[in-house]
C-alpha positions in Angstrom: -18.3 1.3 21.4 -20.3 -2.0 21.3 -18.8 -5.5 21.0 -20.7 -6.0 17.7 -19.3 -2.7 16.4 -15.7 -3.8 17.2 -16.3 -7.2 15.6 -17.7 -5.5 12.5 -14.8 -3.1 12.3 -12.2 -5.9 12.7 -13.9 -8.0 10.0 -13.9 -5.0 7.6 -10.2 -4.2 8.2 -9.2 -7.9 7.8 -11.5 -8.2 4.8 -9.7 -5.2 3.3 -6.3 -7.0 3.8 -7.8 -10.1 2.1 -8.9 -8.0 -0.9 -5.5 -6.5 -1.2 -3.9 -9.9 -0.9 -6.2 -11.2 -3.6 -5.2 -8.2 -5.8 -1.6 -9.2 -5.3 -2.2 -12.7 -6.5 -3.9 -11.4 -9.6 -1.0 -9.1 -10.3 1.4 -12.1 -10.3 -0.9 -13.9 -12.8 -1.1 -10.8 -15.0 2.7 -10.5 -15.0 3.1 -14.1 -16.1 0.9 -13.3 -19.1 3.3 -10.6 -20.2 1.1 -7.6 -19.3 3.1 -4.6 -18.1 2.7 -2.8 -14.8 1.6 0.4 -16.5 -1.6 -1.2 -17.8 -2.3 -3.0 -14.5 -2.0 0.3 -12.6 -4.2 2.1 -15.2 -6.9 -0.4 -14.7 -6.6 0.0 -10.9 -7.2 3.7 -11.1 -9.9 3.6 -13.8 -12.0 1.0 -11.9 -11.6 3.0 -8.7 -12.6 6.2 -10.4 -15.6 4.5 -12.0 -16.9 3.0 -8.7 -16.5 6.3 -6.8 -18.2 8.3 -9.6 -21.1 5.9 -9.8 -21.6 6.0 -6.0 -21.5 9.8 -6.1 -24.0 9.8 -9.0 -26.5 7.9 -6.9 -25.9 10.0 -3.8 -24.2 7.3 -1.8 -21.1 9.4 -1.2 -20.3 13.1 -1.6 -17.2 14.2 -3.4 -16.2 17.7 -2.2 -12.6 19.0 -2.9 -11.3 21.8 -0.6 -7.5 21.7 -0.8 -7.2 21.3 -4.6 -3.4 21.7 -4.9 -2.6 19.4 -2.0 -5.0 16.8 -3.4 -3.3 17.2 -6.8 0.2 16.6 -5.5 -0.9 13.8 -3.2 -2.7 12.2 -6.2 0.4 12.4 -8.4 2.7 11.0 -5.7 0.1 8.3 -4.8 -0.2 7.3 -8.5 3.6 6.8 -8.7 3.6 4.9 -5.5 1.0 2.4 -6.7 2.9 1.9 -9.9 6.1 1.2 -7.9 4.2 -1.3 -5.7 2.8 -3.2 -8.7 6.2 -3.2 -10.5 8.1 -4.5 -7.5 5.5 -7.2 -6.9 6.1 -8.5 -10.4 9.9 -8.2 -10.2 11.0 -9.2 -6.7 7.9 -11.1 -5.5 4.8 -10.6 -3.4 6.5 -11.3 -0.1 9.6 -9.1 -0.3 7.9 -6.3 -2.3 5.0 -5.9 0.2 7.2 -6.0 3.3 9.6 -3.3 1.9 6.8 -1.1 0.7 5.1 -1.3 4.1 8.0 0.5 5.7 5.9 3.6 4.9 4.8 3.6 8.5 8.4 4.2 9.6 9.1 6.8 7.0 5.9 8.6 7.9 7.3 9.3 11.4 10.5 10.7 9.9 8.6 13.0 7.5 6.3 14.0 10.4 9.3 15.2 12.3 10.6 17.1 9.3 7.4 18.6 7.9 5.0 18.6 10.8 7.5 19.3 13.6 6.5 16.2 15.6 8.9 15.0 18.2 10.4 11.5 17.9 10.9 9.9 21.2 13.9 7.6 22.1 11.6 4.6 21.8 10.5 5.7 18.3 14.1 6.0 17.3 14.8 2.5 18.6 11.9 1.2 16.4 13.2 3.1 13.4 16.6 1.7 13.9 15.3 -1.8 14.2 13.2 -1.3 11.0 16.2 0.0 9.1 18.2 -3.1 10.1 15.2 -5.2 9.0 15.1 -3.4 5.6 18.8 -4.2 5.1 18.2 -7.9 5.9 15.2 -8.2 3.6 16.6 -6.1 0.8 19.9 -8.0 0.6 18.5 -11.5 1.3 19.0 -14.2 -1.3 18.1 -17.8 -1.3 21.4 -18.8 0.2 21.5 -16.1 2.9 22.6 -12.5 3.0 24.4 -10.9 0.1 26.6 -8.3 1.7 27.3 -6.4 -1.6 24.3 -4.3 -2.5 20.6 -4.0 -3.0 19.1 -4.8 -6.3 17.4 -2.1 -8.4 13.8 -3.2 -7.5 14.6 -3.6 -3.8 15.8 0.0 -3.8 12.7 1.0 -5.8 10.4 -0.6 -3.2 12.1 1.3 -0.4 11.7 4.5 -2.4 8.0 3.6 -2.8 7.8 3.1 1.0 9.3 6.6 1.4 6.8 8.1 -1.0 4.0 6.4 0.8 5.3 7.7 4.1 5.2 11.3 2.7 1.6 10.7 1.5 0.6 9.7 5.0 1.7 13.2 6.2 -0.3 14.8 3.4 -3.4 12.7 4.3 -3.1 13.8 7.9 -3.4 17.4 6.8 -6.1 16.6 4.2 -8.4 14.8 6.7 -9.0 18.2 8.4 -10.8 19.5 5.2 -11.5 16.6 2.8 -13.2 13.2 3.1 -11.5 9.9 2.6 -13.6 9.4 -0.6 -12.3 12.7 -2.0 -8.7 11.8 -1.2 -9.1 8.4 -2.8 -10.7 10.0 -5.9 -7.8 12.4 -6.3 -5.3 9.4 -6.3 -7.3 7.6 -9.0 -7.7 10.8 -11.1 -4.1 11.9 -10.9 -2.8 8.4 -11.1 -4.4 8.0 -14.5 -2.3 10.9 -15.8 0.9 9.2 -14.4 0.4 6.0 -16.4 -1.9 6.6 -19.3 0.8 7.4 -21.8 3.3 4.6 -21.1 0.4 2.2 -20.7 -0.5 2.9 -24.4 3.1 3.0 -25.7 4.1 -0.6 -24.6 2.5 -3.1 -27.0 1.1 -6.4 -25.6 -1.8 -8.7 -26.1 -4.3 -8.6 -23.2 -7.0 -10.9 -24.4 -10.3 -11.7 -22.7 -8.7 -13.5 -19.7 -6.2 -10.7 -19.2 -9.0 -8.2 -19.3 -10.9 -10.1 -16.6 -7.9 -10.2 -14.4 -7.2 -6.5 -14.9 -10.8 -5.7 -13.9 -10.3 -7.9 -10.9 -7.3 -5.9 -9.8 -9.2 -2.7 -10.1 -12.3 -4.1 -8.3 -10.3 -5.7 -5.4 -8.1 -2.6 -5.0 -11.2 -0.3 -4.7 -13.0 -2.8 -2.4 -10.0 -3.0 -0.1 -9.8 0.8 0.0 -13.5 1.4 0.7 -14.2 -1.3 3.3 -10.9 -0.5 5.1 -12.1 3.1 5.4 -15.4 2.0 6.7 -13.7 -0.3 9.2 -12.0 2.7 10.9 -15.4 4.1 11.8 -16.0 1.1 14.2 -12.6 0.7 15.8 -10.0 2.6 17.9 -7.3 3.9 15.6 -4.6 1.8 17.3 -6.5 -1.5 16.9 -7.5 -0.7 13.2 -3.9 0.2 12.4 -2.5 -3.0 13.9 -5.1 -5.1 12.0 -4.0 -3.5 8.8 -0.6 -5.2 9.3 -2.4 -8.4 8.4 -1.9 -7.4 4.8 1.9 -7.8 4.6 1.6 -10.9 6.7 -0.9 -12.4 4.2 1.3 -11.5 1.3 4.4 -12.9 3.1 2.6 -16.2 3.5 1.2 -16.1 -0.1 4.6 -15.3 -1.6 6.5 -18.0 0.2 3.9 -20.8 0.1 1.8 -20.2 -3.0 4.4 -18.7 -5.4 7.5 -20.5 -3.8 9.3 -17.2 -3.6 12.8 -17.5 -2.1 13.2 -15.8 1.2 16.1 -16.8 3.4 16.0 -17.1 7.2 17.7 -13.7 7.4 15.0 -12.3 5.1 12.3 -13.7 7.4 14.0 -12.3 10.4 14.2 -8.9 8.7 10.5 -9.1 7.8 9.7 -9.8 11.4 11.8 -6.8 12.5 10.1 -4.5 10.0 6.5 -5.6 11.0 7.3 -5.5 14.7 8.7 -2.0 14.4 5.7 -0.8 12.4 3.4 -2.3 15.1 5.4 -0.5 17.8 5.3 2.8 15.9 1.5 2.5 15.5 1.0 1.9 19.2 3.1 4.9 20.0 1.5 7.2 17.5 -2.1 6.0 17.9 -2.9 7.2 14.4 -4.1 5.4 11.2 -1.4 4.4 8.7 -3.6 5.5 5.8 -2.5 2.7 3.5 -2.4 3.6 -0.2 -2.8 0.7 -2.6 
């Protein structure tokens, strides 16, 4: 593995995180215009599907589907997961929503133990415990500190989304033995459309030209982040690529607090650090890609 290849891979992974962060900024702008998360998610999937189909049409990629039922289930769950991510970003903010959803790395280890019979070492249990404590601090954090009463609805929804994404990682691990990353991404876009197409057309709202441009931007940046991130893994060791992907929640944490002035208390910041550090530790111990689904 050459130095130039490592540099190229690192640039692609960080570029993928930048694209996802840009997508998050557009989602906040779209929410401010009164456009619901169903329509935003629908555009995300339609643009992704169009780009993959066009690339396949011109022979740039091959779309071959081997495990149809597993791709079908993974696509439906992935579609719901993206919808949850977009909804939580609009309700609880870019910073908190992203950090809570990125707990998928932790939940993936738990699902791997249950479904794939993988052993969880004492060090992994320590990382999981620290992450759970961090989840509590982030989920209950308010402007003035920690609310010791309960999580809000959308904080709980973000954690459910992290659990769903963790389950998806286990599915992707099995799918990579038979299907390409492009086929897996295609299945998410195709099945995700079925998840949101009805509610997206039932909720009335005025999109307008500017809203349409922003929605196209969400779809394009989401697909760009997915595709260049996948390419980045070809040039890097899995552990390094996985760690670099943690730049996405860090970017969104900074964007949420500094750009959108989202309230995040000192305890929330401590909890965010605990979650991200636990994810990094889990990645180093697993040495497998996190298979981010956005």
